[in-house]
N, C-alpha and C positions, 0 to 999 in steps of 0.2 A: 437867533437863527435856529430853526428846529433841526434836531439831530436826524441824520439820514437813517432810514430803516434798512437793516441788513437783511438780505434775502439769500438763502442757501443757493450755492452754485449748482446748476444741473450738471450731472456727470457727462463728460464729453464722450461721444461715441468713438473718438479717436485717441490714440496714445502715441505721441511722437510722430504724428502724421500717418500712423497705421491704424486700420480699423481694429477696434477692440474685439477680441475673441470672446464669445460667450462661454461661461463655465460649462465644462463637460458634465453631462448627466450620466453617472455611472450606472451600468446595468449589472445588478447583483444576482449571483446564483447562490441560493440558500441550500445548505445541506444539513439535515438532521438525521441522526442515527441512534437507535436504542437497541438494547439486547431484547431477546424474546421475553424475558421475565421483568422487563423494566419499561414497558411501553407507556406508563403513565406520565413520564417526563417529556414525551414528544410534544404535547401542546405548549409546555413551558419553554422548550427550546425554540419553537416557531415564534412564539410571542416575543421573546427577547430579541431574536434576530430581526423580526419585522420592525420592532420599535427602534432598534439601532439603525437599520437601513433608512427609516423615515427621518431620524435625526441627522443623518449624513446627506439627506436629499437624494438617495439612490432609488432607482426603480427596480422592482423585483422582476427579473426576466425569466428566471428558472427557479423552481421550488421543488426540491426532491426530498424524500424521506426513505429511510431504510430500517428494516427490523431484522436482526440476526445476530449471530455470535461474532466475536472479534476475528476468529480465524477464517470465517467464510469469505468467499469472494464478494466484494462490494460492487454489485452491478449498478446500483443507483449512482454511486460515486463515479463510476466509469462513464455514465451518461452525462454527468456534469462536466467531466473532463473533456468529453467529446464536444460539448457546447463551447467550452473554452477554446478548443482547437479550431472550431468553426468561427471563432471571434464573435460569438453570440452574447458573451458576458465579458465584463471588465474586471470583476472582482468576485472571489469566492468567500462566502461568509459562513462560518461554522460556530457552534456553541462552545466546543472544547476540542483541543488538539487530538485527544484520544478518540473522539468521535470520527475523526478524519483518517488518521494514520494507524496502520496495524502495528507499526514499530517505528523507532526513530529513523531507521534506514528507509522504510517505506514513506514516512512523512517527508523526509528530505528529498527523496526522488520526485515526489509529486510537486513539492514546492519549487524545485528547480525547473521542472517542466512548465509550471505556471509562470515563473519568472521569464523563461525563454519565450513564452507566448505573449508576454506583456500583460498578464492578468494578475491582479493583486490578490492578496489572501488576508483575511482577518479572522482571528479566533477571539471570541468575546471573553471567555473566562480568564485566559492568560493575558488579555490586553495586547495581543500580538497583532500588529498592523503592518504588513509588508508593503503597504502603499506609502510608508514614511521611511526616511533614512534610518531612524532608530529601530524600526521593525526589521529592516533589511540587515542591520548589524546583528540583531538577535538571531536571524536566520543563519548567519555565519557561525554562531555558537552551536546551532543544531548540527551543522556539518561536523564539528569537533565531536559532539556526542555520538553521532552516527558512526564515525570512525572508531570511537571507543567501544561502542556496542559490537561492531564487527570483530574487533580484536578480542573482546571477552568471549564471544561465541567461538572464535577460532581456538582460543586457549582451552576452552572446555572440551571441544571436539578432540584436540590433540591429546589432552589428558585422559579422556575416555578411551581413546585408541591404545595409548600406552598401557593403561590399566588392563585392558582386555588382553593385550599381548602377554603381559606378566602372568595373567591367569590361564594362559595357554589357549585362549579362544582364537579360533581361526577367523581371520578377517576377510572382507571382500565378499563377492557374490558366491553362493554355494555352488559347488561343482555339479554339473548335470550328469545324468546317467551315461551320456555319450563319452564323457571323459573316462569312465570306468569300463568301456566296452571290452578292452583286451582282458581286464581282470575278470569281468563277468563270464567271458567265454572260457577262460582258464579254469575258473571254479566249476563251471558246468561240465567241462571235460573230466574234471576230477571227481564228478559224481555228486557235487553239492546241489541240493534241491534249489529250485528257483526262489522259493520263499526265503530260504536261508541266505541266499546270495543278496537278496534285496535288504534283509535285515543287517547283514554284515557291512554292506557298503552304504547303508542308509539312503537307498534309492527306491523308487516305486516299483512294485511288482510288474506293473504294466510295462514300464520301461525295460525291465529285465527280459520280459517275454518278447518285446519288440526287437531288442538287440539280438537275442538268440534266434528269433524267427528270421531276421535279416541274414544272419550268418549261415543258417541252414539252407537259404535260397541261393547263397553265393557258391 
């Protein structure tokens, strides 16, 4: 009796009586940034991100690039975040974390916003993928580092203020000429020239003349 030929089963369009949902096609927003003196790496960043998106089966919905220093306001990044807020993308893809965030605190704030919006985040160099449970666990560590960074900055600020006080430096905003109005008038009545009053009180000559002019009108 000839053996029966086995044929592969066709995948059913239903699972437990329910229609099988098609796999979601992620819409990716690509963000590349370089410094003014390092623009030659921009094509490399774009190529790596495009290849990664292709391997994951993602479509590229938004593709932005930015050139500038790390301290400058990142307007192109803000445009990508606006696209996320409008639900035009499902995941943000960057080459490296420092391309995206200005600091650990800034990085964490933007990642938390993306998480709230339901938008994933992937950084290629660090292999950080917040669309996975392992990646979201790594994001928790970033929160710890952000708190640590804020504490370090706070300690440095407090130490600098304490050192300034020890050196006799006056802290806070410099006093305006108006705060010395009574003293300016007293010195003027005593015959001290206006230029000397300004020098003694470390205020502008124009301010001295204005205060004395006001007093002469009263």
